[in-house]
N, C-alpha and C positions, 0 to 999 in steps of 0.2 A: 699563238698557233697548236693546233692540237696535233698528237703524233702523227695522224693520217695526214692530215696537210702538210707536215714535215715531209713524210714517204714520198708525196706526190711529187714534190718539187726536187727529189734525191736521183742524181744522174746514175745510170746503171754501174758506170765506173768506179761510182763511191758506195752504192748498196751491196756489191758483191764480196767485196772485203771485208764491208759491214756483218755481213750473213755470215759469212765464215770466223769471224771472231765471237760472233752471237753463238753460232753452235759449238765452236771448241769451249766457251763457258759452261754451255750445256752439258758437254762430254766430262769435261772436269768435275764440274758440280754433280753430276749423278754419280761418278765413278768414287768422288770425294764421299759423299754420303753413304754409299754402300760400305765403304771402310770404315766409316765412324759409325755406322748400325754395329760391324762385326765387334768394333773395340768396346762399344755403350754394353752389347749385350753379350759379346764372348761366348764362350764355351756352353754356360748355361741354357743357352738358347738357340745352339748352333744346330743345323740341319746337316752339314757335313765338314770335311777338313775347311779350315780357314787358313788367312796369309798364304795363299798359294801363289808362289812365284808366276808373273807373266810372261808369257813364250814370246818370239819375236812375231809368230803368226798371231797372235791376238793383237799385238800392236798394228801389224799391219793391216788387218782387216778393219779394225777400230779406225785408224787412218782413214781406209778406202770410204767408210761409212761416215765419216765426217765431212770428207768430201762431197761424198752425194747428197748428204740432209744439208749441205750449204745450196748445192743444185736444185734440190726440189724446194726450198726455202724461196731462191731465187724465181723459177717457175712461176709459183705462187705468187711471188710479188708482180711479175710481168702480169699475168693473166688479173690480178687485181687492178695493175694498173690501166688495162684495157677494157676494164669493165666486166668481164668474164667471171670475176667471183665479187660478191659485195660484202661489205662488211659496214654496220651500224656503229655507230657512236651513242644512241642514247643508253641512260641506265633506268633501268625502272624492272620491274618484277620479269617481264621477258628476258633478262640476263640468266634467271635461273633456270628458266626453262629451254634456253639457249644452251646452256650448259648439259643439263640432261640428255638434252638432242645429241650433242657431241659426244659425249662421255658414252651413251650408252649405241648410238649409232656407230661412232668406231670401235666399241666393243664389240659389236656384233659383225660388221666388216670384217674385222682382223681376225673373230675366230673362224670364220665362212674361209676367209684366205689359210688361214693356219692349218685349220682341218683339211682343205683342199691339196696345201703342200705335202700333208702327212700321207695323202691316199693319191699319191701320184708319183711318177717318175723324178719331180722335181725333189723330191725329197732326198731321192740318194744323190742328185747331181747339185743340189743348192741347200736343202735345210740340214743335210748330215752335217755340214760344218759347226752350226750350233748347238748340232746335240753331241757333238765329240765330247763338251763339257758337260759331263752327267753332274758334276758339283760345281755350279756355277759360281763364279766370283764377278764383283762389282763391273770390271771390264767387260764382260762375257755380254752384259746389254747390247754393246754396240760391234760385237763379232759376228758380223751376218755376211752372207754371200751378198755381192752385189746386186744380183737380181733381188733378193729377197727384201732388200733396202729401199728398192725402186717399187715394188710393191706395196711395200706399207706406205711409204711415201704418196705412190698415186691413191691409193685407197683416201687419204686424209685430202688431197685437192678434191678428189671426186665429191667429197661430202661438202666441202668448202663452197663446189662450183654450184651445189644444188640447194643449199641451205644458207640463206645470208644471215650469220650469226653476228651478235654484238662484239665488238672488239674486249670489252672487259670479259664475257664467257670465253673466247677465243683464248686468252693469256691464262684465265683460270685453267682451261681444259690442259693447256700445253704444259702448265706447271703441275699439274696431276699425274700428265704423262709421263713426267719424267720421274716424279716420285713414285709412282708405280713402278716404274721398268728399274727403278733403285732398289725396291723393296724385293723385288722379283728376283734379283740375282744378288744380295748381299749373303745370302749362306746363312743367315740366323732369322729367326721369328720375332719381330717385336711386337706383332700384336698381343694382346693377353688371351690367356686361355679361355677366359670366359666368352670371348668374342664368338668363338666357334658354337657355341649354343643360344645367340641373340638371335632373335626372329630374322632381322635385319642385316646387321654386321656380318654375320657367318656367309653371307653371298658375296663379301669382297674378296678380293684375289688378293690373298696373303702370299708372304713370302714362301709358307709351306705348299701352298696350293700350287704354284708354279715350280718350285724345288721336285715334287711328286711327277711333274710332264717330264722333266730331266731324267728322271729315273726309270717313268713308263710311258713312254711318248706315244700311249694310246688312250689316253687321258689328258683331262684337263688343259683343252687347247683355247681357254679364255683367257683375257688379259687384266682388266679390272674387276670383272666380275666370275663368279661361278653359276650366273643365272643360265646361259648357254647351255655349256654342259649338264647343268642338271634337267634341263628342258629337253636336250639331245641325246642324252643318255651315255655323256662321255665323262661322265665324274666321278673322280677317284679322292677319298681324305688322304690329305698329306700326313706327313710323319708326325706334325705336333696337333692335328685334328681328330685323330683315331681315340 
């Protein structure tokens, strides 16, 4: 029995707590990876202060994000069960195409959403919470206003509704999404300095790239790449890229 076949038989009463555990593991792994990067690269590649204590507010909003992400996962599960979201099980060259569509598609959608938040009243009411932390720590990846969490989750569900990707590509994208999130909020730059001069790798969204956004919120709205910032004139070098 395949994973999708198993999920088809899973009652919602069992699926919901399963998704909660899944999202809790993602949170713990992402935050743990961020702190491992701090320990591994230390002050030699630090972008700002490291090992900052976690406040009660950060714990509280990370918990909100956990429960909302669980709800978003559950909504996606229901949409799939009712045939609105289609997931293929084939493993072929199309997996690479699917991954690129998900990776670049979400990068563009999140860039537009992120840019829009910064240029509307939503910045003060919603996104300003995340920018309260000018030198982000690993847990700050999950310190988001609930409306922002729902917005990003809605973009993911929208892309899934319009593009029937393969399960392998979806899993690969979700893993990469967590890796980039942890990287962007770890407070150190693990990328080799030579990558900033590489014709392809320099377009990846490094830790310094996102750290610069927390320092200057008029630039670097992208997540996985700097492509859209370079294209639309909102790119700025990070502290390790100058």
